[in-house]
N, C-alpha and C positions, 0 to 999 in steps of 0.2 A: 784661503783655497780650502782649508779643512771644514769651513761652513758650508760651502758647495756640496762636499761629500756628504755631509750630515743631512742637508736638505734633499739630496738625492736618495738617500736611505730612507727618510721619513717618506718621500713621495712614493717609493716601492711598496714600503710597508702600508701605506694608505691604499695604495692600488690592490693589495692583497685583501684588506679588510673590506674595501668595495667590492672585490669580486666575491667573497663570503657572504656580504649583504645580498648581492644581486642572485647569488644561488638560493639564499634563504626567501627572497622575494618568488623567485621561480617556484620553489616548493610549495609556497603557501598558494600561489596562482593555480598549481597543479591539484592541490587538496580542494580548493574551491571549484574547479572544474569537475572533479570526481564527485564531489558533494552535490553539484547542480544535477549531475547525470542520475544519481541516486534519488533526488528529489523528483526529477522527470519520470522516472520508475514509479516511484510512490504516487504521483499524480495519476499515472496509467493504471495502476492497481486500484486506487479509489475510484476512478471513472468505471473500471470493469465491476468493481463491488456495486457501485450505485446502479448500473446497468442490470446486474444479476438480481438486485433487490427489486427493482421495477419489474422485471420479468416474472419473478417469483409472486410478487403482489398481483400481476396480470393474471397469472395462472390460478392463483387463489380466488381471484374475483370470477373468473370463468367456471371454476368448480363450485362456488356458492351460488352463482346463477343456475348452473346446472341442478344443483341440489334445490333450489327454490322452485324451478320448474317441474322437478319429480315430485315434490311434497304435495300431497293433496290438501285441499282446503278443509279443514276439521274445525268443527265447533269446539269450544272449550270444555263441555261436558264429555264429549267423546275423546278427547286427549287425556284426561284423567283415567278413563276406563280402559285404554287400549295399552297392551305391554309394548315395552321398547325393544326392537330389534337391533342386534349388532351387526354392522357390516365389516367386512374385511378391511384390514388397514390398507391405506393408500402407499403404493410404493413411494418412498421419498428418496431414493438412491440418487436421482438426478440431482435434486436440490442439495442433498448432502455432499455430493461430489463437488459441485460447482463452488460451495461455501469452502470445502476443505482445500481445494486448489487455491483459493484467494488466500486462505489462511497460510498456506505453505509459501506462497509468493511473498506475502508480508514478512515471514519469518526470514526468507532468503534477503530481504531488502534491510531487515533489521541487522543481520549479521554483516552485510556490506557496510552499513553505516558504522557499526562497532569497529570494522577493519580499518575504516578511514581515521578514527579516533585514536587508533594506535600508531 
């Protein structure tokens, strides 16, 4: 009779260990889910960054084409003789803002990733 009680105690104890293991597995799955969400956000930021780079390259190409169209055809001898005029700097606020926004978003995602590791 006593061996049956021992077995029952072992089974209950094993059940508690099993519940602890299941809880650990649940926490691991939750961590994986959170990490995959952060990765999805990182992918989104990456895509936005790539789009921003392409937009800025396109704008740069347009400006270069405009400059090329405005430049008069000059022979080499005339180039050496003419003084260079300085133009006002082009406003880069829009470009700087978009890059800064992407940088801030990456910082936020890095903070989220470090929170997940804790």
